[in-house]
Backbone as JSON, one array per atom type, in Angstrom:
{
  "sequence": "MPRHDVAMTPAEVVAFVRDEDGGVLAHLDENGDPVAGLVSSRGAGTGLVLAAADTRRLPPDGTQVCVAYEREPSYSGVRAALVLGVVVDGRLEPDRTISFDFAKIPAPVQEDDH",
  "N": [[0.6, -1.28, 0.38], [0.9, 2.5, -1.01], [2.37, 4.84, 0.25], [1.28, 8.19, 2.29], [1.78, 11.45, 1.62], [1.69, 13.56, 4.07], [2.76, 15.51, 5.56], [2.19, 19.25, 6.41], [2.51, 21.75, 4.4], [5.0, 24.46, 4.5], [3.59, 26.99, 4.41], [1.23, 25.79, 5.41], [1.55, 24.65, 8.06], [2.46, 27.4, 9.04], [-0.28, 28.46, 9.26], [-1.6, 26.86, 11.09], [-0.21, 27.1, 13.52], [-0.43, 29.52, 13.9], [-2.88, 29.52, 14.96], [-3.45, 28.11, 17.39], [-3.11, 28.57, 20.73], [-1.4, 28.01, 22.66], [1.16, 25.7, 22.93], [3.18, 22.82, 24.21], [6.5, 23.07, 25.56], [9.7, 21.92, 25.05], [13.19, 20.73, 26.53], [16.27, 20.29, 27.33], [17.57, 20.33, 30.45], [20.3, 22.15, 32.47], [21.78, 19.81, 33.41], [21.08, 17.91, 31.78], [18.73, 16.69, 32.11], [15.59, 15.95, 30.64], [12.83, 18.6, 30.36], [9.48, 19.77, 30.45], [6.9, 22.18, 29.19], [4.09, 23.78, 29.81], [3.3, 26.51, 27.09], [2.5, 29.97, 26.15], [2.29, 31.04, 22.61], [2.56, 33.44, 20.22], [2.74, 33.61, 16.78], [5.25, 36.2, 15.17], [7.19, 38.04, 12.88], [9.56, 35.94, 11.9], [10.03, 34.25, 13.75], [8.67, 32.67, 17.01], [6.83, 34.59, 19.4], [7.22, 33.48, 22.58], [6.05, 32.56, 26.38], [5.51, 31.65, 29.47], [2.92, 29.48, 30.46], [2.44, 28.15, 33.17], [4.06, 27.77, 36.12], [6.93, 27.48, 35.35], [9.71, 28.74, 34.36], [11.13, 30.31, 31.18], [13.35, 29.0, 29.23], [17.24, 29.42, 28.83], [18.5, 32.16, 26.84], [19.82, 31.01, 23.72], [19.12, 28.17, 24.61], [18.16, 25.09, 22.96], [15.46, 24.06, 21.7], [11.79, 22.64, 21.71], [8.65, 23.0, 20.43], [5.71, 21.73, 20.9], [2.82, 21.63, 18.89], [-0.8, 20.1, 18.89], [-3.74, 19.42, 17.5], [-6.71, 17.38, 17.62], [-9.57, 16.54, 16.38], [-10.8, 14.46, 15.8], [-9.53, 10.91, 15.0], [-8.87, 10.37, 12.33], [-8.41, 13.42, 11.99], [-6.32, 14.23, 13.44], [-4.02, 16.66, 14.04], [-0.22, 17.94, 13.77], [2.53, 19.86, 14.46], [5.53, 20.2, 15.06], [8.2, 22.6, 16.28], [11.45, 23.36, 16.14], [13.8, 25.12, 17.57], [16.07, 27.72, 18.64], [15.84, 29.54, 21.87], [15.46, 32.92, 22.0], [15.83, 35.92, 23.28], [12.85, 35.78, 24.59], [11.61, 34.63, 22.23], [11.14, 31.63, 20.06], [13.17, 31.14, 17.68], [13.29, 29.39, 15.28], [14.51, 25.87, 14.0], [14.15, 23.98, 12.28], [10.91, 22.27, 11.08], [8.97, 19.89, 12.02], [5.62, 18.27, 11.04], [2.38, 16.79, 10.33], [-0.57, 16.0, 8.97], [-3.27, 14.06, 9.27], [-5.81, 14.11, 8.03], [-4.9, 14.49, 5.12], [-4.87, 11.66, 4.43], [-5.93, 9.55, 1.99], [-9.85, 8.57, 1.72], [-10.56, 5.28, 2.21], [-11.26, 3.75, -1.1], [-14.07, 2.56, -2.06], [-14.59, -1.21, -3.56], [-15.95, -2.29, -6.18], [-18.66, -5.03, -5.96], [-19.05, -6.45, -8.16]],
  "CA": [[-0.14, -0.39, 0.07], [1.37, 3.57, -0.78], [2.02, 6.07, 1.89], [0.91, 9.12, 2.05], [2.32, 12.51, 2.23], [0.54, 14.02, 5.18], [3.13, 16.69, 5.64], [2.15, 20.31, 6.13], [3.18, 22.45, 3.74], [4.97, 25.69, 5.15], [2.0, 27.87, 4.38], [-0.33, 25.57, 6.71], [2.4, 25.16, 9.21], [2.45, 28.85, 9.87], [-1.63, 28.74, 9.72], [-1.99, 26.19, 12.26], [0.14, 27.23, 14.46], [-0.92, 30.91, 14.72], [-4.7, 29.12, 15.24], [-3.31, 27.64, 18.34], [-3.22, 29.4, 21.98], [0.1, 27.51, 22.44], [1.66, 24.28, 22.73], [4.22, 22.29, 24.88], [8.02, 23.28, 25.36], [10.75, 20.53, 25.47], [14.41, 21.02, 26.22], [17.03, 19.64, 27.86], [18.0, 21.49, 31.77], [21.49, 22.1, 32.58], [21.85, 18.55, 33.55], [21.37, 17.5, 30.51], [17.35, 16.03, 31.5], [14.21, 16.57, 30.04], [12.25, 19.34, 31.0], [8.16, 20.24, 29.43], [6.05, 23.07, 30.27], [3.47, 24.9, 28.52], [3.48, 27.79, 26.72], [1.17, 30.49, 25.02], [2.92, 31.7, 21.6], [2.01, 33.93, 19.38], [3.59, 34.26, 15.66], [6.11, 36.91, 15.32], [7.86, 38.15, 11.91], [10.01, 34.33, 11.52], [9.83, 33.5, 14.97], [7.37, 32.65, 17.94], [7.15, 34.97, 20.78], [6.7, 32.46, 23.87], [5.41, 32.96, 26.96], [5.44, 30.09, 30.22], [1.72, 29.38, 30.84], [2.83, 27.58, 34.14], [4.67, 28.43, 37.14], [8.06, 27.62, 35.0], [10.25, 30.22, 33.72], [11.34, 30.33, 29.58], [14.77, 28.33, 29.58], [17.92, 30.48, 28.99], [18.91, 32.01, 25.72], [20.77, 29.8, 23.62], [18.85, 26.71, 24.51], [17.67, 24.18, 21.66], [13.98, 23.72, 22.46], [11.05, 21.54, 20.8], [7.22, 23.44, 20.93], [4.94, 20.97, 20.24], [1.02, 21.69, 18.75], [-1.15, 19.65, 18.14], [-5.24, 19.3, 17.48], [-7.31, 15.9, 17.49], [-10.79, 16.8, 16.49], [-11.11, 12.74, 15.6], [-8.31, 10.36, 14.91], [-8.82, 11.39, 11.2], [-8.21, 14.89, 12.02], [-5.31, 14.93, 13.81], [-2.83, 17.63, 12.9], [0.38, 18.26, 14.67], [3.53, 20.55, 14.2], [7.13, 20.53, 16.44], [8.78, 23.43, 15.9], [12.43, 23.02, 16.71], [14.69, 25.99, 17.6], [16.3, 28.3, 19.81], [14.68, 30.57, 22.32], [16.51, 34.2, 21.83], [14.88, 37.2, 24.14], [11.31, 35.05, 24.61], [11.39, 33.66, 21.09], [11.54, 30.75, 19.46], [14.29, 31.22, 16.42], [12.82, 28.15, 14.43], [15.09, 25.81, 12.62], [13.24, 22.57, 11.44], [9.54, 21.72, 11.78], [8.08, 18.57, 11.7], [4.26, 18.48, 10.51], [1.45, 15.98, 9.67], [-2.08, 16.02, 8.87], [-4.05, 12.99, 8.81], [-6.65, 14.27, 6.82], [-4.44, 14.06, 3.75], [-4.85, 10.15, 3.75], [-7.33, 9.67, 1.21], [-10.31, 7.79, 2.14], [-10.58, 3.95, 1.06], [-11.76, 3.64, -2.03], [-14.93, 0.97, -2.17], [-14.39, -1.62, -4.68], [-17.46, -2.8, -6.49], [-18.89, -6.36, -5.71], [-19.65, -7.18, -9.21]],
  "C": [[0.76, 1.28, -0.23], [1.44, 4.14, 0.12], [2.13, 7.66, 1.14], [1.39, 10.4, 2.01], [1.7, 12.98, 2.81], [1.43, 15.28, 5.92], [2.56, 18.1, 5.33], [3.08, 20.98, 4.99], [3.81, 23.8, 4.53], [4.15, 26.72, 5.46], [0.93, 27.37, 5.73], [0.15, 25.45, 8.02], [2.08, 26.6, 10.26], [0.68, 29.27, 10.4], [-2.19, 28.49, 11.01], [-1.19, 26.62, 13.09], [-0.26, 28.51, 15.15], [-2.39, 30.96, 15.05], [-4.38, 28.45, 16.62], [-2.77, 28.38, 19.28], [-1.92, 28.82, 22.52], [0.5, 25.94, 22.4], [2.72, 23.67, 24.45], [5.23, 22.79, 24.34], [8.65, 22.49, 25.81], [12.24, 20.77, 25.69], [14.68, 20.34, 27.18], [17.6, 20.62, 29.1], [19.49, 21.6, 31.53], [22.16, 21.13, 33.07], [21.86, 17.7, 32.67], [19.55, 16.15, 30.79], [16.16, 16.57, 31.2], [13.22, 17.63, 30.39], [10.89, 19.69, 29.83], [7.72, 21.1, 30.26], [5.01, 23.26, 28.73], [3.37, 26.35, 28.61], [2.25, 28.12, 26.12], [2.03, 30.72, 24.19], [1.8, 32.02, 20.74], [2.8, 34.45, 18.1], [3.88, 36.06, 15.58], [7.36, 37.18, 13.93], [8.49, 36.07, 11.68], [10.11, 33.58, 12.4], [8.71, 33.45, 16.13], [7.38, 33.19, 18.8], [6.33, 34.24, 21.83], [6.57, 33.12, 25.15], [5.07, 31.69, 28.22], [3.9, 30.46, 30.68], [1.33, 28.4, 32.09], [3.71, 28.04, 35.1], [6.36, 28.27, 36.57], [8.3, 28.54, 34.12], [10.8, 29.48, 32.32], [12.54, 29.44, 30.25], [15.49, 29.4, 28.73], [18.09, 30.9, 27.75], [19.56, 31.04, 25.01], [20.28, 28.68, 23.59], [17.82, 26.26, 23.13], [16.68, 23.51, 22.82], [13.43, 23.05, 21.08], [9.29, 22.21, 21.4], [6.62, 22.16, 20.26], [3.24, 21.39, 20.17], [0.39, 20.46, 18.32], [-2.93, 19.6, 18.52], [-5.87, 18.02, 17.17], [-8.92, 16.23, 17.65], [-11.78, 15.04, 16.62], [-9.69, 12.57, 15.01], [-8.08, 11.06, 13.36], [-8.39, 12.72, 10.54], [-7.07, 15.45, 12.85], [-4.1, 15.82, 12.94], [-1.75, 18.0, 14.38], [1.48, 19.12, 13.94], [4.62, 20.38, 15.48], [7.69, 21.16, 15.63], [9.64, 23.75, 16.78], [13.32, 24.36, 16.38], [15.48, 26.7, 18.83], [15.55, 29.09, 20.31], [16.37, 31.79, 22.23], [15.18, 35.21, 22.01], [13.04, 36.93, 24.12], [10.98, 34.61, 23.3], [12.22, 33.2, 20.45], [12.06, 30.78, 18.21], [13.92, 29.54, 15.3], [13.88, 27.75, 13.4], [15.04, 24.86, 11.89], [11.76, 22.51, 12.02], [9.4, 20.48, 11.02], [6.14, 18.25, 11.77], [3.97, 17.04, 9.85], [0.29, 16.31, 9.81], [-2.44, 14.84, 8.54], [-5.36, 13.08, 7.89], [-6.19, 14.38, 5.55], [-4.54, 12.37, 3.51], [-6.19, 10.37, 2.96], [-8.2, 8.5, 1.61], [-10.4, 6.29, 1.34], [-11.25, 4.53, 0.32], [-12.94, 2.21, -2.07], [-15.11, 0.37, -3.69], [-15.92, -1.99, -5.15], [-17.35, -4.48, -6.56], [-19.27, -7.35, -7.0], [-18.23, -7.69, -9.92]]
}
């Protein structure tokens, strides 16, 4: 069975992330231990302005991070974007994005019984 390309285009990722109120920011702390926390975000230029949405602070400037955004109205409607980059002055400066949109998988075609 062929695999379908479910990646979002760059424009789709921008629109998707813009419509989200926030996501989960993950990074490694100074000891190399994984840390995650909720962040609010909004698009600004080529980066995302971040603000901690819980009691944690944002990681220091220069920290490599990943912010995960996802939406799942149904299994076939799951959409997600992982935005990887560096924190600079409270902004995520993206280096790379990984995304998927299950709605891009075509519905199965019913075969005739004839």
